[in-house]
N, C-alpha and C positions, 0 to 999 in steps of 0.2 A: 832721073825724071821718068815718070810713068805717064805716057800720053793719054791713057784712058781716063785719068783723073780730071783732065780739062774738059772732057765731054759734057755737054749740057744734057741734063735729064729732063723728064717730064713726069706726068702723073702715073705712067706705067713703068717707070724706071725705079728699081728698088735695090740700090747697092747695099752689100753687107760687108762687115768687117770681121774677118777671122782673127780675133785678138788672142795672141798666145803669150804665155809667160811661164818659164821654167817647166816646159813639157806639158803644159795644161792649156786648155781652150776655154775662153769665157763663154758661158751659156746662161740664158735666162729662161725661166718657166713662164711663157706668155699665154694669156687667156684671151682668145678672140671671142667676139660676140656677133650675133647675126647682123647687126647694123654695120659692122666693119667687114664681114666676110661670111663666116659661119661659126657655129658654136664648136670650139675645139680648144684644147689646152695642150701645148707642145713646148719642148725645150728648143730654143732657137738661138740665133746669133745676132749681135747688134746690127742694126741697119733699118732702112725704111725708105719711103717714097721721097723722091726729089720734089722740092718746092719749085714753082715756076722760075726759070732763069738760073737755077742752082747748078753748079758743076757737081760731078760725082764726088769729088774731094770734099766740097762744102757739105754735101749731104752726109757722107760718111762721118765727118767730124761732128756735125750737128746731132745726128741721130745717136751716135755712140755716146756723146756727152749727155743728151736728154735721157737716154735709157739707162746708162751705167755710171754717169758722173766722171768717166775717164776723159781727161783733158790732154794727156801727153801721147796721144795716138801717133805711132810711127807707122806710116803706110809703106810697106816694103815692096809689094809686088802685085800685079794683076794676075789672078789665078785663072779666070775665065768667066764666061757668062752662060747662064742657063735660063730656061723658061721659069716664070714664077709659079707658085702654087695656085695663084688666082689667074684665070685665063686672061691672056693678053699682056701680062706683066713680064718684064725681063729683069734678071738678077745678076748684075755684075758683082764678082766676088774678089775681094782684096785681102791679101795676107798683111797682117798688122802685128805690132807688138805694143806693150804698155808695161810700165813699172808699177802702175796703180792697180788696185783691186776694184772690181765692179761693185757698185752700190745699188740698192733698190731706190730708184729715182721716180718711177711711175707705178706706184702700187695699184693703181686702177687698171693697169695693163699686165703687170708682172707680179708674181708672188715671190720670186727668188732669182738671184744671180749667183753663180758659183764657177769655180775653176774645175773643169772636167779633164781627167787624165787622157792624153792622146789615145792610149790603148783602149780605154772604155768607149771612146767615140769611134775609132777605126774598126774595132772588132765587132761592129754591127750590133752593139748593145741597143736594143729596140727602144729603150727609155729615151735615147737621144736621136731617134731616127724619124720622127714624125713631121718635120717641117718642109722638106723638099728633097726628094730622093736624088735627082741629078746634082743638086748642090752638095749633098752629103758625099756623093761619089768624088767630086772634084776636091772637096775639102779633105777627105780621107787620103786621097792620093798625095796632096800637098803635105799633110801632117806626117805621112809615112816617110817622105823624103827628108824631113827635118827632125824626125824622131831622135831623141837623145837617149 
């Protein structure tokens, strides 16, 4: 049981799922627009804002399915929480696994989903570093511990 999963979120709570499979991390190339935040394209991880009354677990499962099509999400561990890239947001981070491959479900937001080798992410490859520096640090520490 992961107690953080039962926490109710709000419009500033943005949980993310660190989905791993065979030494790789699921990442998507997200294109933000000024009406949503600012004009930026970055490699990011599945997740998003909680709907009113939603638990963090419900949000993780919904957002991961909406963005990647993954429906067999296994939530393993709460990694930690960091400030969001957008001022006032908080980002709870959860370690997850899946046997499914991510699919492009929202082409209006993303142009690609792929599995990224842990080493490429951990070794500060700047291609994958643009979405949230404190989150990347926690995720890298987690991936370093489970590295195969």
